[in-house]
C-alpha positions in Angstrom: -0.9 -16.6 22.1 -3.2 -16.8 19.1 -4.2 -13.5 17.1 -6.8 -13.0 14.4 -6.4 -9.6 12.6 -9.3 -8.3 10.3 -7.1 -6.5 7.9 -8.0 -3.5 5.6 -9.2 -3.9 2.0 -6.8 -1.6 0.1 -3.3 -3.0 -1.0 -1.5 0.1 0.4 -3.2 -0.1 3.7 -2.4 -3.8 4.0 1.2 -3.2 3.4 1.3 -0.6 6.1 -0.8 -2.7 8.5 2.6 -4.9 8.8 4.0 -2.5 11.1 1.1 -3.7 13.6 2.2 -7.3 13.1 5.8 -6.6 13.5 5.2 -4.7 16.8 3.0 -7.6 18.1 5.9 -10.0 17.3 8.1 -7.7 19.3 6.1 -7.6 22.3 4.9 -11.4 22.1 7.5 -13.3 20.0 5.8 -16.7 20.3 2.5 -15.3 19.0 0.7 -16.9 15.9 -0.8 -14.1 13.7 -3.4 -14.9 11.1 -4.9 -12.1 9.0 -8.2 -12.2 7.3 -8.3 -10.1 4.2 -9.7 -10.0 0.7 -8.1 -12.3 -1.6 -6.3 -9.7 -3.6 -4.1 -9.0 -0.6 -3.1 -12.5 -0.1 0.2 -12.1 -2.2 1.3 -9.1 0.1 0.6 -11.3 3.2 2.4 -14.0 2.0 5.7 -11.8 1.8 5.3 -10.8 5.6 7.3 -13.2 7.6 5.3 -12.1 10.7 2.1 -13.7 9.3 1.2 -17.5 9.9 -1.5 -17.5 7.3 -3.8 -15.4 5.3 -7.5 -16.2 5.6 -9.3 -15.2 2.6 -12.7 -12.8 3.5 -15.2 -14.4 1.2 -17.5 -11.5 1.4 -17.2 -8.2 -0.7 -16.7 -4.8 0.5 -20.1 -3.5 1.7 -21.7 -7.0 1.7 -23.1 -7.3 5.3 -24.5 -10.9 5.2 -24.9 -11.5 8.6 -25.7 -15.2 8.2 -22.3 -15.6 6.2 -20.6 -13.7 9.0 -21.9 -15.8 11.6 -21.1 -19.1 10.1 -17.4 -17.9 9.6 -17.1 -16.7 12.9 -18.5 -20.0 14.2 -16.0 -22.0 12.0 -13.2 -19.9 13.7 -14.1 -20.7 17.1 -12.2 -24.1 16.5 -8.9 -21.9 16.3 -9.2 -20.6 19.9 -7.9 -17.0 19.1 -7.1 -15.3 22.2 -7.0 -11.7 20.8 -8.5 -10.0 17.7 -7.5 -6.5 16.1 -10.1 -5.1 13.8 -8.4 -2.7 11.5 -11.3 -1.3 9.2 -13.6 1.2 10.9 -16.9 -0.5 9.9 -19.3 -2.1 12.5 -19.6 -5.2 10.1 -15.8 -5.7 10.3 -16.3 -6.4 14.0 -18.8 -9.1 13.8 -16.8 -12.3 12.7 -14.6 -12.0 16.0 -17.6 -11.4 17.9 -19.2 -14.7 16.5 -15.9 -16.4 16.9 -16.0 -15.8 20.5 -12.6 -14.1 20.7 -12.3 -12.9 24.3 -10.5 -9.7 23.6 -11.4 -7.6 20.5 -9.3 -4.6 20.0 -10.0 -1.7 17.4 -10.6 2.1 17.1 -13.9 3.6 17.8 -15.7 3.5 14.4 -19.4 3.1 13.2 -21.5 1.8 16.2 -19.0 -0.6 17.6 -19.9 -0.5 21.1 -20.3 -4.1 22.4 -18.8 -5.5 19.2 -15.2 -4.5 20.6 -14.6 -4.8 24.3 -11.1 -3.1 23.9 -12.4 0.2 22.1 -10.0 2.9 21.5 -11.4 6.6 21.2 -8.3 8.8 20.8 -7.4 7.9 17.1 -6.8 11.5 16.3 -3.9 11.7 18.7 -2.1 10.0 16.0 -1.1 11.4 12.9 0.0 8.4 10.8 -2.0 5.5 9.7 1.1 3.3 10.8 0.9 5.0 14.3 -2.8 4.2 14.6 -1.8 0.8 13.8 1.0 0.2 16.2 -0.8 1.7 19.0 -3.4 -1.0 18.9 -0.6 -3.4 19.9 -0.1 -1.6 23.3 -2.5 -1.2 26.2 -4.7 1.8 25.8 -3.5 3.4 29.3 -0.1 3.8 27.7 -1.3 5.2 24.3 -2.2 8.6 24.9 -0.5 10.4 21.8 1.9 10.1 19.0 4.9 10.8 21.4 4.3 7.6 23.2 5.7 5.7 20.0 9.4 5.5 19.4 11.2 3.3 17.0 8.4 2.3 14.9 9.0 -0.6 12.6 8.3 0.1 8.8 6.9 -2.3 6.4 9.3 -4.6 4.9 8.3 -7.4 2.2 10.4 -10.3 1.5 11.5 -10.8 -2.2 11.8 -14.3 -3.4 15.2 -14.4 -5.5 13.9 -17.5 -7.6 10.4 -16.1 -8.2 11.9 -12.7 -9.3 14.3 -14.4 -11.7 11.6 -16.4 -13.1 9.6 -13.2 -13.7 12.4 -11.5 -15.4 12.6 -14.3 -17.6 8.9 -14.7 -18.3 8.6 -11.0 -19.4 11.8 -10.8 -21.3 13.4 -8.2 -18.9 17.0 -7.5 -18.1 19.0 -5.3 -15.8 21.5 -4.0 -18.3 20.4 -0.3 -17.8 19.3 0.9 -14.6 15.7 0.2 -14.0 13.1 3.3 -13.1 9.6 1.9 -12.3 6.5 4.1 -13.2 3.1 3.6 -11.7 0.8 5.8 -13.1 -2.5 4.5 -11.7 -4.4 5.0 -8.6 -7.7 3.2 -7.7 -8.9 6.3 -5.5 -9.4 8.5 -8.5 -8.2 10.8 -11.4 -7.4 13.6 -8.5 -4.5 11.3 -7.5 -3.2 10.6 -10.8 -0.2 12.7 -12.5 -1.2 13.2 -16.3 0.0 10.4 -18.6 1.7 13.1 -20.8 3.8 14.1 -17.9 4.8 10.5 -17.4 5.7 10.0 -21.0 8.0 13.2 -21.0 9.6 12.0 -17.8 10.0 8.6 -19.4 11.7 10.0 -22.7 14.1 11.8 -20.6 15.0 9.0 -18.6 15.7 6.9 -21.5 17.8 9.4 -23.0 19.8 9.6 -19.8 20.7 5.8 -20.3 18.0 4.5 -18.1 15.3 1.8 -19.0 11.6 2.2 -17.8 9.1 -0.3 -16.5 5.5 0.5 -16.4 3.4 -1.0 -13.6 -0.3 -1.1 -13.0 -3.5 -3.4 -13.2 -5.5 -4.1 -16.3 -7.4 -0.8 -15.4 -4.1 1.1 -16.2 -3.4 -0.7 -19.4 -4.9 1.9 -21.6 -2.9 4.8 -19.7 0.5 2.5 -19.9 -0.3 1.9 -23.7 -0.5 5.6 -24.3 2.6 6.5 -22.5 4.5 4.0 -24.3 3.3 4.7 -27.8 3.9 8.6 -27.2 7.7 7.7 -27.2 9.9 7.7 -30.3 10.2 4.3 -31.9 13.9 3.8 -31.0 13.2 4.6 -27.4 10.3 2.1 -27.0 12.6 -0.7 -26.7 13.5 0.5 -23.4 10.3 0.8 -22.1 8.5 -2.3 -20.9 4.7 -2.1 -20.4 3.8 -4.7 -17.6 0.6 -3.4 -16.3 -2.2 -5.8 -16.6 0.2 -8.8 -17.5 1.9 -9.2 -14.1 0.2 -10.8 -11.1 0.7 -9.0 -7.8 3.3 -11.4 -6.8 5.1 -10.9 -9.7 4.8 -7.1 -9.6 6.2 -7.3 -5.9 9.4 -9.0 -7.1 9.8 -6.9 -10.3 9.3 -3.7 -8.4 12.1 -4.9 -6.1 14.4 -4.8 -9.2 13.9 -1.2 -9.8 16.3 1.3 -8.3 13.9 3.9 -8.0 10.2 4.0 -8.6 7.9 7.1 -9.7 4.4 6.7 -8.2 1.2 8.3 -7.4 -0.3 8.0 -3.8 -1.2 4.3 -4.6 -1.0 0.7 -3.1 2.2 0.2 -5.6 3.9 3.2 -4.0 3.8 1.4 -0.7 4.8 -1.9 -2.0 7.8 -0.2 -3.7 8.7 1.3 -0.5 8.4 -2.0 1.3 10.8 -3.9 -1.1 13.5 -1.1 -0.6 13.2 1.2 -3.8 14.0 4.8 -4.0 10.6 6.6 -4.2 9.5 9.7 -6.0 6.1 10.3 -4.6 3.4 12.5 -6.3 0.6 13.8 -4.4 -2.4 15.6 -5.9 -5.5 15.9 -3.9 -4.3 13.7 -1.0 -1.5 14.6 1.6 1.8 12.7 2.7 0.8 13.6 6.2 -1.1 10.6 6.8 0.1 7.9 4.5 3.7 8.9 3.3 5.9 6.5 1.5 8.0 4.6 4.4 11.2 4.2 2.4 14.9 5.1 3.3 15.3 7.3 0.5 12.1 9.5 -0.8 11.3 12.5 -2.6 7.8 13.8 -2.1 6.6 16.2 -4.8 3.5 18.2 -4.6 2.5 21.6 -5.5 1.5 24.5 -3.0 -1.8 25.7 -4.5 -4.2 26.7 -1.9 -7.0 24.2 -2.9 -4.8 21.1 -2.0 -5.2 18.8 -0.3 -8.7 18.5 -0.9 -8.9 14.6 -0.6 -11.6 14.5 -3.4 -11.6 11.6 -5.9 -12.3 14.2 -8.9 -11.2 17.8 -8.8 -14.0 20.0 -7.6 -12.6 23.0 -9.7 -12.1 21.0 -12.9 -8.5 22.2 -13.4 -6.1 19.6 -11.7 -3.5 22.2 -11.2 -2.3 20.3 -8.1 -1.2 17.6 -10.7 -0.5 19.5 -14.1 1.8 22.0 -12.2 4.1 19.2 -11.1 6.2 19.2 -14.4 8.4 16.3 -15.6 11.7 18.3 -15.2 10.8 18.3 -11.4 10.4 14.5 -11.3 13.4 13.8 -13.3 15.4 15.9 -11.0 14.2 14.2 -8.0 15.1 10.7 -9.5 18.6 12.0 -10.3 18.9 13.2 -6.8 18.1 9.9 -5.4 20.3 8.0 -7.9 23.2 10.0 -6.9 22.6 9.9 -3.1 
């Protein structure tokens, strides 16, 4: 059985999509699973043993380009896929499997996908978690009437390359003489997901004072924030704070996050990666909710305020005060870390 997955575009969603691949391999052990996704997701897919190959999606998010999609689908006909699963909700995401003439095309009801998908599921809201929605697609629609149908759900588990990890440690001059706490202050979604940088800085100072070291993770976009966090520390503490944001590749970040004992993160892709490599997780939620995409780690502390306006799911605070984040104090985060470290 040859399966083509049209994967999600966000790194965190891609990590969670591994649950579908694991379920498919459980049901069809000999299945060959290929995943089409944006190039930036390829390092994540390379660490999923269930995936045969990652096929780079050459078209950007929002780019319809019917001719290019037709040509890509036509090329994929030679692979003779038996089944396609389309994870994004857009109509355009379902075009390539149609053009590839894949006989069975499964996905949730989205924007005008009648005819594009011939195994169209319409009870998405019966499943609360994103991973439930992914896993449900692996089973016949008649069996998937709600969350209670799913038991023993797999969680994402990315593999770690010990050799590559050691090379990354050497490349960035890192050691593990002190317990490593990872801090991930970024979130692509928007500022309503980002715990204040001054809170991260205060937490970092306390953690270093307690004898830990801190590694700051993120993309080049997060470098300005991580620079400020490190610069705000007393000079003698800065030697125990490593600023990796914007310097690592995603594959290096995966291996280095796996070297952390605990990771503190906003609701972001790095949070889901950290959970999938086995870290303790302190997850910080502002405008969003853990009810849909919680960190799927064994040891987790979820922190959020209970103010009446959250979760609003907005990119920016509509009231302008960001109390859902500012009222999460550094002491609460440090206490959560210590609780996990002592468990």
